VMD Tcl script that draws the C-alpha trace (Angstrom):
set ca {
  {11.16 -29.83 6.18}
  {10.38 -26.47 4.61}
  {7.66 -28.06 2.50}
  {5.86 -29.51 5.52}
  {6.06 -26.20 7.40}
  {4.87 -24.33 4.31}
  {1.94 -26.71 3.86}
  {0.96 -26.41 7.52}
  {1.01 -22.62 7.37}
  {-0.50 -22.31 3.88}
  {-2.60 -25.44 3.30}
  {-4.20 -24.01 0.15}
  {-0.83 -23.80 -1.61}
  {1.21 -20.89 -2.89}
  {-1.75 -18.66 -3.84}
  {-2.11 -17.15 -0.35}
  {1.61 -16.39 -0.31}
  {1.35 -14.61 -3.64}
  {-1.56 -12.62 -2.25}
  {0.44 -11.62 0.81}
  {3.40 -10.57 -1.33}
  {1.09 -8.52 -3.53}
  {-0.53 -6.81 -0.53}
  {2.87 -6.09 1.00}
  {4.13 -4.63 -2.28}
  {1.03 -2.44 -2.58}
  {1.44 -1.25 1.01}
  {5.04 -0.26 0.31}
  {3.99 1.60 -2.84}
  {1.24 3.45 -0.97}
  {3.67 4.41 1.80}
  {6.22 5.67 -0.70}
  {3.62 7.70 -2.60}
  {2.19 9.20 0.59}
  {5.67 10.20 1.75}
  {6.23 11.93 -1.59}
  {2.87 13.66 -1.28}
  {3.82 14.94 2.18}
  {6.94 16.57 0.73}
  {5.04 18.63 -1.85}
  {4.64 22.35 -1.25}
  {1.27 24.12 -1.50}
  {1.85 25.23 -5.11}
  {2.60 21.66 -6.23}
  {-0.47 20.39 -4.36}
  {-2.65 22.97 -6.14}
  {-1.19 21.79 -9.46}
  {-2.53 18.30 -8.80}
  {-5.84 19.56 -7.44}
  {-5.31 19.00 -3.71}
  {-5.21 21.28 -0.72}
  {-2.92 20.80 2.28}
  {-5.69 19.33 4.47}
  {-6.57 16.66 1.88}
  {-2.92 15.77 1.40}
  {-2.36 15.47 5.14}
  {-5.45 13.28 5.51}
  {-4.14 10.99 2.77}
  {-0.71 10.85 4.42}
  {-2.25 9.77 7.74}
  {-3.87 6.69 6.18}
  {-2.35 3.34 7.08}
  {0.08 1.85 4.57}
  {-2.18 -1.17 4.00}
  {-5.19 1.08 3.33}
  {-4.92 1.15 -0.46}
  {-7.59 2.02 -3.04}
  {-9.88 -0.89 -3.87}
  {-9.05 -0.74 -7.58}
  {-5.41 -1.58 -6.74}
  {-6.56 -4.96 -5.46}
  {-8.18 -6.14 -8.69}
}
mol new
graphics top color blue
foreach p $ca { graphics top sphere $p radius 0.5 }
foreach p [lrange $ca 0 end-1] q [lrange $ca 1 end] { graphics top cylinder $p $q radius 0.2 }
display resetview
């Protein structure tokens, strides 16, 4: 039964599922990194070359909005 449901949802096979898992994993990583960025103080942000406004703008991005080079 699972096979028939799987084939009806993903007719092209497991590749789309792998792509979804990859995108989900990348979204979680981006969320985790942006949360860590939000916790940095101004001195730490200066150390990595960012100001508070840039860090806050990055933190407001959606979790699924990841850099294009992550998707290659």
